[in-house]
C-alpha positions in Angstrom: -12.5 25.5 17.6 -15.2 23.0 16.6 -18.2 22.1 18.8 -16.9 18.5 18.9 -13.6 19.6 20.3 -15.1 22.1 22.8 -17.4 19.5 24.2 -15.0 16.6 23.9 -17.5 14.7 21.9 -16.7 12.8 18.7 -19.3 11.7 16.2 -19.5 7.9 16.6 -20.4 6.2 13.4 -22.0 2.9 12.6 -20.4 1.2 9.6 -23.2 2.2 7.3 -22.9 5.8 8.3 -19.2 6.2 7.3 -20.3 7.5 3.8 -21.7 10.6 5.5 -18.3 11.5 6.9 -16.2 12.4 3.9 -15.1 15.9 4.5 -12.5 15.7 7.2 -10.4 13.2 9.2 -11.9 9.8 9.9 -10.7 7.6 12.7 -10.7 3.8 12.8 -10.0 1.7 15.9 -9.3 -2.0 15.2 -9.5 -4.1 18.4 -7.8 -7.3 17.3 -6.9 -10.4 19.1 -3.2 -9.5 19.4 -3.0 -5.8 18.6 -5.2 -2.7 19.1 -4.6 0.1 16.6 -6.0 3.5 15.9 -5.6 5.0 12.4 -6.8 8.4 11.3 -7.2 8.8 7.6 -6.9 12.4 6.4 -10.2 12.8 4.7 -11.7 10.9 1.8 -9.0 9.8 -0.8 -8.6 7.0 -3.3 -5.1 6.4 -2.0 -5.0 6.4 1.9 -3.3 9.3 3.7 -2.3 8.3 7.2 -2.7 11.4 9.5 -2.0 9.3 12.6 -1.2 5.6 13.3 -0.6 3.9 16.7 -0.5 0.3 17.8 -0.5 -1.5 21.1 0.2 -5.2 21.3 -2.4 -6.0 24.1 -2.7 -9.8 23.6 -6.4 -9.7 24.2 -6.9 -13.1 22.8 -4.0 -14.9 24.6 -5.2 -18.1 26.2 -8.7 -17.8 24.5 -8.7 -21.3 23.1 -8.0 -22.8 26.5 -10.2 -20.6 28.7 -12.8 -19.3 26.4 -12.3 -15.9 27.9 -10.3 -12.8 27.1 -6.8 -12.4 28.7 -7.1 -10.5 32.0 -3.8 -8.7 31.3 -4.8 -8.1 27.7 -8.2 -6.7 28.9 -6.4 -4.2 31.2 -3.9 -3.1 28.4 -6.7 -2.9 25.9 -8.8 -0.6 28.1 -5.8 1.7 28.7 -5.1 1.9 25.0 -8.7 2.6 24.1 -8.9 5.4 26.7 -5.8 6.9 25.2 -7.1 6.6 21.6 -10.4 8.2 22.5 -8.6 11.1 24.2 -6.4 11.6 21.2 -9.5 11.5 18.9 -11.2 14.2 20.9 -8.2 16.5 20.1 -8.0 15.7 16.4 -11.3 17.2 15.3 -12.5 14.0 13.6 -15.5 13.9 11.3 -16.2 10.5 12.9 -14.7 7.5 14.7 -15.6 3.9 14.1 -14.4 1.0 16.3 -14.4 -2.6 15.1 -13.5 -5.7 17.2 -12.6 -9.0 15.6 -12.1 -12.7 16.5 -11.1 -12.6 20.2 -14.0 -10.4 21.3 -16.3 -12.2 18.9 -15.5 -15.7 20.3 -14.9 -15.0 24.0 -17.7 -15.7 26.5 -16.9 -12.4 28.2 -16.7 -10.5 24.9 -20.0 -8.7 25.5 -18.9 -7.7 29.0 -15.7 -6.3 27.5 -17.7 -4.2 25.0 -20.0 -3.0 27.8 -17.0 -1.8 29.9 -15.4 -0.1 27.0 -18.6 1.8 26.3 -19.1 2.7 29.9 -15.5 3.9 30.5 -14.7 5.5 27.1 -18.1 6.1 25.4 -16.8 4.0 22.5 -19.2 1.6 20.9 -17.4 -1.5 19.5 -18.9 -3.1 16.4 -18.1 -6.8 16.6 -17.4 -8.1 13.1 -18.4 -11.6 12.1 -15.8 -13.8 10.5 -17.3 -13.3 7.1 -17.5 -9.6 7.5 -13.8 -9.5 8.7 -12.8 -11.4 5.5 -14.8 -9.0 3.3 -13.2 -5.9 5.0 -9.7 -7.3 4.4 -10.6 -8.0 0.8 -11.9 -4.4 0.4 -8.6 -3.2 1.8 -6.8 -5.1 -0.9 -9.1 -3.6 -3.5 -8.1 -0.1 -2.2 -4.6 -0.9 -3.5 -5.4 -3.2 -6.5 -8.9 -2.2 -7.9 -9.5 -5.1 -10.2 -7.5 -7.8 -8.3 -7.9 -11.5 -9.0 -7.0 -14.3 -6.5 -7.2 -14.9 -2.8 -6.9 -12.6 0.2 -5.6 -14.3 3.3 -5.8 -12.2 6.5 -4.1 -13.6 9.6 -5.0 -12.0 13.0 -4.1 -13.1 16.4 -6.9 -15.6 17.0 -8.2 -16.3 13.5 -7.4 -16.4 9.8 -9.8 -15.2 7.1 -9.9 -16.1 3.4 -11.7 -14.2 0.6 -11.9 -14.8 -3.2 -11.5 -11.9 -5.6 -12.6 -12.0 -9.3 -11.7 -8.8 -11.2 -12.4 -6.7 -8.2 -15.5 -8.4 -7.0 -15.6 -10.3 -3.7 -16.8 -13.9 -3.8 -16.7 -16.6 -1.2 -15.4 -15.7 2.3 -14.6 -17.9 5.3 -12.9 -17.8 8.7 -11.0 -20.3 10.7 -9.3 -20.5 14.2 -5.8 -20.5 12.6 -4.5 -17.5 14.5 -1.2 -18.0 16.3 -2.7 -17.1 19.7 -5.2 -19.9 19.3 -2.7 -22.4 18.0 -0.3 -21.6 20.9 -2.7 -23.5 23.2 -2.2 -26.8 21.2 0.6 -28.3 23.2 1.6 -31.4 21.1 3.6 -30.7 17.9 2.0 -33.7 16.1 -1.5 -32.5 17.1 -0.6 -28.9 16.0 0.5 -30.1 12.6 -2.7 -32.1 12.2 -4.9 -29.2 13.3 -3.2 -26.9 10.8 -3.7 -29.4 8.0 -7.4 -29.9 8.8 -8.2 -26.2 9.2 -6.3 -25.2 6.0 -8.1 -28.0 4.1 -11.5 -26.8 5.5 -10.8 -23.2 4.7 -9.7 -24.0 1.2 -12.9 -26.1 0.7 -15.0 -23.1 1.8 -13.2 -20.8 -0.6 -12.3 -22.9 -3.6 -11.6 -20.2 -6.2 -8.4 -20.1 -8.3 -5.3 -18.3 -6.8 -3.3 -16.7 -9.6 -2.3 -14.3 -6.9 -2.3 -14.6 -3.1 -2.6 -11.3 -1.1 -1.3 -11.7 2.4 -2.8 -9.3 5.0 -1.9 -8.9 8.6 1.0 -8.2 11.0 2.3 -11.8 11.2 2.6 -12.0 7.4 4.3 -8.6 7.3 6.8 -9.7 9.9 7.6 -12.8 7.9 8.0 -10.7 4.7 10.4 -8.4 6.6 12.5 -11.4 7.6 12.5 -12.6 4.0 13.8 -9.2 2.9 16.6 -9.3 5.4 17.5 -12.9 4.7 17.8 -12.2 0.9 19.4 -8.7 1.3 16.5 -7.1 -0.5 17.2 -3.4 -1.2 13.8 -1.9 -0.5 12.1 -1.9 2.9 8.6 -1.1 1.6 6.3 -4.1 2.5 3.3 -3.1 0.5 3.6 -4.7 -3.0 6.5 -6.9 -2.0 6.3 -10.1 -4.0 8.8 -12.8 -3.0 9.0 -15.8 -5.3 7.0 -18.7 -3.7 10.0 -21.1 -3.5 12.1 -18.4 -1.8 9.3 -17.7 0.6 9.0 -21.4 1.5 12.7 -21.5 2.3 12.3 -18.4 4.5 9.4 -20.1 6.4 11.7 -23.0 7.3 14.5 -20.7 8.2 12.2 -18.7 10.5 11.4 -21.7 12.6 15.1 -22.3 13.3 15.8 -18.7 14.6 15.5 -17.3 18.1 13.4 -14.2 18.6 16.3 -12.0 19.7 18.1 -12.6 16.5 15.0 -11.9 14.4 14.3 -8.8 16.3 17.9 -7.5 15.8 17.6 -8.1 12.1 14.3 -6.3 11.5 13.6 -4.1 14.5 10.3 -6.0 15.0 9.2 -6.3 18.6 9.7 -9.7 20.3 6.0 -9.7 21.2 5.1 -9.8 17.5 7.9 -12.2 16.7 6.8 -14.7 19.3 3.8 -15.4 17.0 5.9 -15.7 13.8 7.0 -19.4 14.1 3.4 -20.6 14.4 2.3 -18.2 11.6 5.1 -19.5 9.4 3.9 -23.1 9.9 0.4 -22.1 8.9 1.6 -20.2 5.8 3.8 -23.1 4.7 0.8 -25.5 4.8 -1.4 -23.0 3.1 1.1 -22.4 0.2 1.4 -26.2 -0.3 -2.3 -26.6 -0.6 -3.2 -23.5 -2.6 -0.2 -23.4 -4.9 -0.6 -19.7 -5.8 0.9 -18.3 -9.0 2.3 -15.3 -7.1 2.4 -14.0 -3.5 2.0 -10.3 -2.7 2.2 -8.5 0.6 -0.6 -6.0 1.1 -0.1 -3.2 3.6 -3.8 -2.6 3.5 -6.4 -4.6 5.3 -9.4 -4.3 7.5 -8.9 -0.6 8.4 -8.3 0.4 4.8 -11.3 -1.8 3.9 -13.5 0.5 6.1 -12.2 3.4 4.1 -12.9 1.6 0.8 -16.4 0.6 2.0 -17.6 4.2 2.3 -16.3 5.2 -1.2 -18.9 5.8 -4.0 -18.5 3.6 -7.0 -17.1 6.4 -9.1 -14.2 6.9 -6.6 -13.5 3.2 -6.4 -13.1 3.1 -10.2 -10.2 5.6 -10.0 -6.6 4.5 -10.3 -5.0 4.8 -6.8 -1.6 5.5 -8.3 -2.8 8.3 -10.6 -5.0 9.9 -7.9 -2.1 9.8 -5.4 0.2 11.5 -7.9 -2.5 14.0 -8.9 -2.8 14.9 -5.2 0.9 15.4 -4.9 0.8 17.6 -8.1 -1.9 19.8 -6.6 0.0 20.2 -3.3 3.6 20.7 -4.6 3.8 21.7 -8.3 4.1 25.2 -9.5 1.4 24.8 -12.1 -1.1 22.0 -11.1 -2.7 20.5 -14.1 0.4 20.7 -16.3 1.1 17.0 -15.8 -1.9 15.9 -17.9 -0.8 18.2 -20.7 2.7 16.8 -20.5 1.4 13.2 -20.6 -0.7 14.0 -23.8 2.3 15.7 -25.4 4.5 12.7 -24.8 1.9 10.2 -26.2 3.5 10.0 -29.7 6.6 8.4 -28.2 4.5 5.5 -26.8 2.1 4.4 -29.6 2.1 0.7 -28.6 2.1 0.9 -24.8 -0.1 -1.3 -22.7 -2.6 0.3 -20.2 -0.2 -0.6 -17.3 2.7 1.1 -19.1 0.8 4.2 -19.9 -0.4 4.7 -16.3 3.3 4.7 -15.2 4.1 7.4 -17.8 1.1 9.4 -16.6 2.1 9.1 -13.0 5.6 10.3 -13.7 4.2 13.3 -15.6 2.0 14.2 -12.7 5.1 14.1 -10.4 7.4 15.8 -12.8 7.4 19.2 -10.9 6.7 18.0 -7.4 10.3 18.5 -6.1 11.1 21.9 -7.6 11.7 23.5 -4.2 14.7 21.3 -3.4 18.2 22.5 -4.1 19.0 22.1 -7.8 22.0 19.9 -7.1 19.9 17.4 -5.2 16.5 17.4 -6.9 17.1 14.2 -8.8 18.3 12.2 -5.8 15.5 13.6 -3.6 12.8 12.8 -6.2 14.3 9.3 -6.6 14.4 8.5 -2.9 11.0 10.1 -2.3 9.3 7.9 -5.0 11.1 4.8 -3.8 9.9 5.3 -0.2 6.6 7.0 -0.7 3.3 5.6 0.7 1.6 5.0 -2.6 -0.8 2.3 -3.7 -1.3 0.6 -7.0 2.4 -0.2 -7.8 4.7 -3.2 -7.3 8.3 -2.7 -6.5 9.5 -2.8 -10.2 7.0 -0.2 -11.1 8.1 2.0 -8.2 11.7 1.7 -9.4 10.6 2.7 -12.9 9.0 5.8 -11.6 12.1 6.6 -9.4 14.5 6.2 -12.3 12.3 8.4 -14.5 12.2 11.1 -11.9 16.0 10.9 -11.3 16.5 11.6 -15.0 13.8 14.3 -15.1 16.0 16.4 -12.8 19.5 15.2 -13.4 21.2 15.4 -16.8 24.1 13.1 -16.1 22.6 10.5 -13.8 24.6 7.3 -13.6 24.1 3.7 -12.4 25.7 4.6 -9.1 22.8 6.9 -8.4 20.5 3.9 -8.4 22.6 2.2 -5.8 21.0 -0.7 -4.0 17.8 -0.3 -6.0 19.3 -1.2 -9.4 18.4 -4.8 -9.1 14.7 -4.0 -8.9 14.6 -3.1 -12.6 16.0 -4.9 -15.6 18.2 -3.1 -18.2 15.4 -2.7 -20.8 13.0 -1.1 -18.4 15.7 1.1 -16.9 16.5 2.4 -20.4 12.8 3.2 -21.0 12.7 5.1 -17.7 15.7 7.1 -18.7 14.0 8.0 -22.0 10.9 9.1 -20.1 12.9 11.2 -17.7 14.7 13.0 -20.6 11.4 13.5 -22.4 9.8 15.1 -19.3 13.0 17.2 -19.0 12.5 18.5 -22.5 8.8 19.3 -22.0 9.5 21.1 -18.8 12.3 23.2 -20.4 10.3 24.0 -23.5 7.3 25.3 -21.6 8.7 26.3 -18.2 6.1 23.8 -16.9 3.5 26.5 -17.7 0.2 25.5 -19.3 -0.6 26.7 -22.8 2.7 26.0 -24.6 2.8 22.3 -25.2 -0.6 22.5 -26.8 1.1 24.3 -29.7 4.1 22.0 -29.9 4.3 18.5 -31.3 6.9 15.8 -30.5 7.2 12.8 -32.9 9.4 10.4 -34.7 9.7 10.7 -38.5 12.0 8.2 -40.1 15.4 8.5 -38.3 14.5 11.9 -36.8 13.1 13.0 -33.5 11.1 16.1 -34.5 10.0 18.9 -32.3 7.4 20.9 -34.3 6.6 24.4 -33.0 3.5 26.2 -34.2 1.9 29.6 -33.5 3.0 31.2 -30.2 5.1 28.1 -29.4 7.7 29.3 -31.9 8.9 31.9 -29.4 9.9 29.2 -27.0 12.7 27.7 -29.2 16.2 28.2 -27.8 19.6 26.7 -27.1 18.5 25.0 -23.9 15.6 23.4 -25.6 17.8 22.2 -28.5 20.2 20.6 -26.0 17.5 18.7 -24.2 16.0 17.6 -27.5 19.4 16.3 -28.6 19.9 14.5 -25.2 16.5 12.7 -25.7 17.3 11.9 -29.4 20.6 10.3 -28.4 18.8 7.9 -26.1 16.5 6.9 -28.9 19.4 6.6 -31.5 17.7 9.3 -33.6 18.7 12.7 -35.0 17.2 15.8 -33.4 15.3 18.3 -35.5 13.3 21.5 -34.6 10.6 22.3 -37.1 8.9 25.7 -37.1 5.4 25.5 -38.6 
């Protein structure tokens, strides 16, 4: 047992000290205006792994705009939650724990007194983030998922809304405003509320004037709205990260939300009524924001301030890595029979993709890294299990169409006779052309795995290529011994998808 666990002490980190705590689990406590959450990240990774995640809707900022003070009931609930979180952290053998408080604690007259009581009762030191710092951390969270993102990051909390500008992965202008639903709830008159929202959105946009080819939405209120949009449209996937509803559709949903009662919305999504009570005000803000900004595309980010703290500690060389590739590489190390084979498979398949873009190549690479990750499953169900696992996995760096491409490829990697029925409700996420490409990739991986047994050192002496109307598998040196009927069948299956004739060439 570690000294920290024996003594009950946890290393308490200042934000600048996080870089020293890369070896084991790192805890982050986010004391927001509406919710308080503890997340434990399982070590240092380019794509976040959530060891533990718990949220309490304390409502610390309720009534703040009217009284200038934190909610007494929220104060009590917040202290209880923080006591529990610290107790949990002591048992989890964390490398470090950092706690950040945002708008409510920042703006309240009794915010310092709250911080003092938290430290006195729990030993936890709250770092109170400025509005600009909160915006930058939300933007860093987005960069954890989309390393070279362009556009605007809009993070709505309970008592404030932050905006940050991203240009090819660099953070530019940042600003904050009192556009949180807990703050707006204290504006009694509907006409005054609409005017306040217009003025604050205008001021926020003036402070952060950059272009918005893409708008990244961060925060619980936006995620609740996105979930309602999914339900309203009958969307087949329930993964919020990377969800990109068309802007006109989202605008219709925002109007629809304001006509629904909380009980019905809760029954549709399973979201708590406490969270949904803020959604009508949040939807009014978002509608005004979309009208003024006119973004080219809207994307929901599951990553925000807490993930931004993880990103903040990363060295530049780690930030430059592709989160999708690194996540799949991690899965290969953990689950494949021969870790490292995925890179060899990717290189071997390269002749099939001479004109691919960088974005297309990274999906092929990701699939190759995953190609053997589900070998322990029953043979009759490997394809379905791999498909569902990819569709529902917690992975960064992909949108929903790319996720579906990987899923279809993995389905056909393991299943020789996969059909459209196997795709079920997910079929609409991928058009026919990209589905066909995913099938080809799946069959190509199936061939490479059969030829080599997924063992390193075989594909290096084999060559797959297209010559005229033939798909040729050339085997040289020791690779000649690996030819066989099963290999010929899989070569023929791949060739048929490419409308080519199969040919095995012994060199």
